[in-house]
C-alpha positions in Angstrom: 10.6 30.1 4.7 7.2 28.5 4.8 5.5 28.1 8.2 5.1 24.6 9.5 1.3 24.6 9.0 1.5 25.8 5.4 1.9 23.8 2.2 5.5 24.3 1.1 4.9 23.9 -2.7 2.2 23.4 -5.2 1.4 20.0 -6.7 2.1 19.2 -10.3 -1.1 20.3 -12.0 -0.8 17.9 -14.9 0.0 15.0 -12.6 -3.1 15.8 -10.5 -5.3 16.2 -13.6 -4.2 12.8 -14.9 -4.8 11.2 -11.5 -8.3 12.7 -11.5 -8.9 11.3 -15.0 -7.9 7.9 -13.8 -10.3 8.3 -10.9 -13.2 9.4 -13.1 -12.7 6.6 -15.6 -12.8 4.1 -12.7 -15.9 5.7 -11.3 -17.6 5.1 -14.7 -16.2 1.6 -14.9 -14.2 2.5 -18.1 -11.2 0.3 -17.8 -9.9 1.2 -21.2 -9.9 4.9 -20.4 -8.3 4.3 -17.0 -5.5 2.3 -18.6 -5.0 5.1 -21.2 -4.9 7.7 -18.4 -2.4 5.7 -16.4 -0.1 5.3 -19.4 -0.3 9.1 -19.9 0.6 9.5 -16.3 3.7 7.3 -16.6 4.8 9.2 -19.7 4.3 12.5 -18.0 6.5 11.5 -15.0 9.2 10.2 -17.4 9.1 13.4 -19.5 9.3 15.6 -16.4 12.4 13.7 -15.1 14.0 14.0 -18.6 13.3 17.8 -18.7 14.1 18.7 -15.1 16.6 15.9 -14.2 15.9 13.1 -11.8 15.6 14.4 -8.3 18.3 13.3 -5.8 15.6 11.6 -3.7 14.6 9.4 -6.6 18.3 8.5 -7.3 18.8 7.6 -3.6 15.7 5.4 -3.7 16.9 3.6 -6.8 20.3 3.0 -5.1 18.4 1.7 -2.1 16.7 -0.9 -4.3 20.1 -2.1 -5.6 21.4 -2.4 -2.0 18.2 -4.3 -1.0 19.1 -6.9 -3.5 22.3 -7.4 -1.5 20.4 -7.6 1.7 22.3 -4.6 3.1 19.5 -3.2 5.2 21.6 -0.6 7.1 22.7 0.8 3.8 19.2 0.8 2.5 18.0 2.7 5.5 20.8 5.3 5.1 19.8 5.9 1.4 16.2 6.4 2.4 17.3 8.9 5.1 19.4 10.7 2.5 16.4 10.8 0.2 14.3 12.4 3.0 17.0 14.9 3.7 17.4 16.0 0.1 13.6 16.2 -0.4 13.3 18.4 2.6 16.1 20.6 1.3 14.2 21.0 -2.0 10.9 21.8 -0.2 9.3 18.8 -1.8 6.8 17.3 0.7 5.6 14.7 -1.8 9.2 13.4 -2.2 9.8 13.6 1.5 6.6 11.6 2.1 7.8 9.0 -0.3 11.1 8.7 1.6 9.3 8.3 4.9 7.0 5.8 3.3 9.9 3.8 2.0 11.3 3.7 5.5 8.0 2.5 6.7 8.1 -0.3 4.1 11.6 -1.2 5.1 10.8 -1.4 8.9 7.7 -3.5 8.2 9.8 -5.8 6.0 12.2 -6.2 8.9 9.4 -6.8 11.4 10.1 -3.6 13.3 6.5 -2.4 13.7 7.3 0.4 16.2 9.8 2.1 13.9 7.4 1.5 10.9 4.7 3.4 12.8 7.1 6.2 13.6 7.9 6.5 9.9 4.2 6.4 9.0 3.4 9.2 11.4 6.3 11.3 9.9 5.0 10.5 6.4 1.5 11.7 7.4 2.9 14.9 9.0 4.8 15.7 5.7 1.8 14.7 3.6 -0.3 17.4 5.3 2.1 20.0 3.9 2.1 18.7 0.3 -1.1 20.3 -0.9 -1.7 17.0 -2.7 -4.9 15.2 -1.6 -3.9 11.9 -3.1 -0.6 11.9 -1.1 -2.6 12.7 2.1 -5.0 9.9 1.4 -2.2 7.4 0.9 -0.5 8.7 4.1 -3.7 8.4 6.2 -4.5 4.8 5.2 -0.9 3.7 5.5 -0.6 5.3 8.9 -3.9 3.6 10.0 -2.5 0.2 9.1 0.7 0.8 11.0 -1.1 2.0 14.1 -3.4 -1.0 14.0 -0.5 -3.4 13.9 0.8 -2.1 17.2 -2.6 -2.0 18.8 -3.4 1.7 18.7 -6.9 0.9 17.4 -8.6 4.2 18.2 -5.9 6.3 16.5 -6.0 4.0 13.5 -9.8 4.3 13.3 -9.5 8.1 13.5 -7.1 8.2 10.5 -9.6 6.1 8.5 -12.4 8.4 9.4 -10.4 11.4 8.2 -9.5 9.7 5.0 -13.2 8.8 4.3 -14.2 12.4 5.0 -11.6 13.6 2.6 -12.9 11.2 -0.1 -16.4 12.5 0.5 -15.3 16.2 0.5 -13.4 15.8 -2.8 -15.9 13.4 -4.3 -12.9 11.0 -4.9 -14.1 7.5 -5.6 -12.6 4.1 -6.4 -9.1 3.2 -5.1 -8.6 5.8 -2.2 -12.1 5.2 -1.0 -11.7 1.4 -1.2 -8.4 1.6 0.7 -9.9 3.7 3.5 -12.9 1.4 3.8 -10.7 -1.7 4.0 -8.5 0.0 6.6 -11.6 0.9 8.7 -13.0 -2.6 8.3 -9.8 -4.0 9.8 -10.2 -1.5 12.7 -13.8 -2.7 13.2 -12.6 -6.3 13.1 -10.0 -5.6 15.8 -12.8 -4.1 17.9 -15.0 -7.2 17.3 -17.5 -5.1 15.4 -17.9 -7.7 12.7 -21.2 -6.3 11.2 -19.6 -2.9 10.5 -16.5 -4.6 9.1 -18.5 -6.6 6.7 -20.4 -3.6 5.5 -17.2 -1.6 4.9 -15.8 -4.5 2.9 -19.0 -4.7 0.9 -18.8 -1.0 0.1 -15.1 -1.3 -0.8 -15.9 -4.2 -3.2 -18.3 -1.9 -5.1 -15.3 0.4 -5.8 -12.8 -2.4 -6.6 -14.9 -4.9 -8.6 -14.9 -2.8 -11.9 -11.0 -2.6 -11.7 -10.1 -6.2 -10.8 -8.9 -7.0 -14.4 -6.5 -4.0 -14.5 -3.2 -5.9 -14.3 -1.2 -2.8 -15.2 -2.4 -1.0 -12.0 -0.3 -2.4 -9.2 -2.1 -0.2 -6.6 -5.4 -1.8 -7.6 -4.0 -5.3 -7.4 -2.4 -4.6 -4.0 -5.6 -3.2 -2.7 -7.5 -6.2 -3.9 -5.0 -8.4 -2.1 -5.7 -6.5 1.1 -9.5 -6.8 0.5 -9.3 -10.6 0.2 -7.0 -10.8 3.3 -9.6 -8.9 5.3 -12.4 -11.0 3.9 -10.5 -14.1 5.0 -10.7 -12.8 8.6 -14.4 -12.4 8.3 -14.9 -15.9 7.0 -12.8 -17.2 9.8 -15.1 -15.7 12.4 -18.0 -17.7 10.8 -15.8 -20.9 10.8 -16.1 -21.0 7.0 -12.7 -22.6 6.5 -13.1 -23.5 2.8 -14.0 -19.8 2.1 -10.9 -18.7 4.2 -8.7 -20.8 1.9 -10.4 -19.4 -1.3 -9.9 -15.9 0.1 -6.2 -16.4 0.8 -5.8 -18.0 -2.7 -7.3 -14.8 -4.2 -5.0 -12.6 -2.1 -2.0 -14.6 -3.2 -3.1 -14.3 -6.9 -3.2 -10.5 -6.6 0.1 -10.4 -4.7 1.6 -12.3 -7.6 0.2 -9.7 -10.0 2.0 -7.0 -8.0 5.2 -8.9 -8.1 5.0 -9.0 -11.9 4.5 -5.2 -12.2 7.8 -3.7 -13.4 7.1 -0.3 -12.0 7.1 -1.7 -8.5 10.8 -2.3 -7.5 12.5 -3.7 -4.5 11.9 -6.8 -2.3 8.9 -5.6 -0.3 6.4 -6.9 -2.8 7.9 -10.4 -2.5 7.7 -10.1 1.3 4.0 -9.4 1.1 3.5 -12.4 -1.2 5.5 -14.5 1.2 3.2 -13.3 4.0 0.1 -14.2 2.1 1.5 -17.6 1.2 2.1 -18.2 4.9 -1.5 -17.4 5.8 -2.6 -19.6 2.9 -0.6 -22.4 4.4 -2.3 -22.0 7.8 -5.7 -21.9 6.1 -5.0 -25.1 4.2 -3.7 -26.8 7.3 -7.1 -26.0 9.0 -8.9 -28.0 6.3 -6.4 -30.8 6.5 -4.8 -30.1 3.1 -1.4 -31.1 4.2 0.2 -31.2 0.8 -1.2 -27.8 -0.2 -0.1 -26.3 3.0 3.4 -27.7 2.6 3.7 -26.3 -0.9 2.6 -22.8 0.2 4.9 -22.6 3.1 7.8 -24.0 1.1 7.3 -21.2 -1.5 7.0 -18.6 1.3 10.3 -19.8 2.9 12.1 -19.8 -0.4 10.9 -16.3 -1.2 12.1 -15.0 2.2 15.5 -16.7 1.7 15.8 -15.1 -1.7 15.1 -11.6 -0.4 16.8 -11.9 3.0 13.7 -11.5 5.1 13.0 -13.2 8.5 10.6 -16.2 8.2 6.9 -16.0 8.6 5.6 -16.3 12.1 
C-alpha cells in the first residue's frame, strides 16, 4: 500500500502531453492550435473510457447530475460521496479530487461555505497525491477561493503563492497562472491592498486576453468571468459605477458562454450565472437604471427557481 505522502498512481501521459500542448499553444497565442489540442484531448478521454470502461466514479457523478435536475440535494451528495469512495478504492487521486471538488461545488451552491471549504481542503490533500501538476494547481486555486469566502485570508493567500510558485517552477503559463493571479488579487483586495490587486489582475489579463474568443473552452470563459468580477470590485473602490456595470455585464456574458458549453453539466453553472446577474442588478441600481436592474434580478430569480437554489442575497 502506498504511503500517505507518496503519489498513489501515475498520471495519464497522453492526457498530460495534450494539456501541455494546449498550454503551449495558448502561450504563443495560437487559438487554432489550442482548439485542435482541446479536441484531441476530448477524443482521448472518450477513447480511454471506451477502451477501459467508464470508471464508477464517473458513473456516480453522471447520476448525481440527473438527481440535481430533480433538486434532490441529499441524493446528489450521496452520489458524490460514493464517487469519492470508489475513486479511493481504485487508488485514483485524480478521480477522488474530482469527487471532492464536486462536493465543494454542491456545498457552495447550497450556500454552505463551511462544508465547501472542508471539501476543498480534502480535494487539495488528495491532489497532492496525484502526481498531476494540473490537478494540484486547480485544487490550490479552488481551495484559496473557498478559504477566502470564510475569511481565512492568510491561508487563502498562502495557497495562491504556492500555486504561483508551481506555475513558475513548471513554466506553466496561461490559464493556471491567470487563475492563481486572480485568486491572489482577490486576497489582496480583501486585505485592502488595492495596488497589488490591480497589478495581479493586469498580469492575469495578459494571459487571458489571447484566449477570450475561445468559446469551446469553458475553463477559459469561467476564468474570464471571475476576472471581470474581480475587476468590478476594483472599479467600485474608485467609485467608477459605470465601469462596475460594464464589468458585471462582461462577467455575465462569459457566464452565459459557460452555460452554453455542453461538456459542463449540472446546475452549478446556472447558479454562478444567477450570482453574476444579481451583482449586475446591484450595479445597475447604483446608477439608477431601475429597469435594467429589474430585468437582471428577474432573470436571476427565475434561474434559481429553475435549478432549485436559494435566492441571491
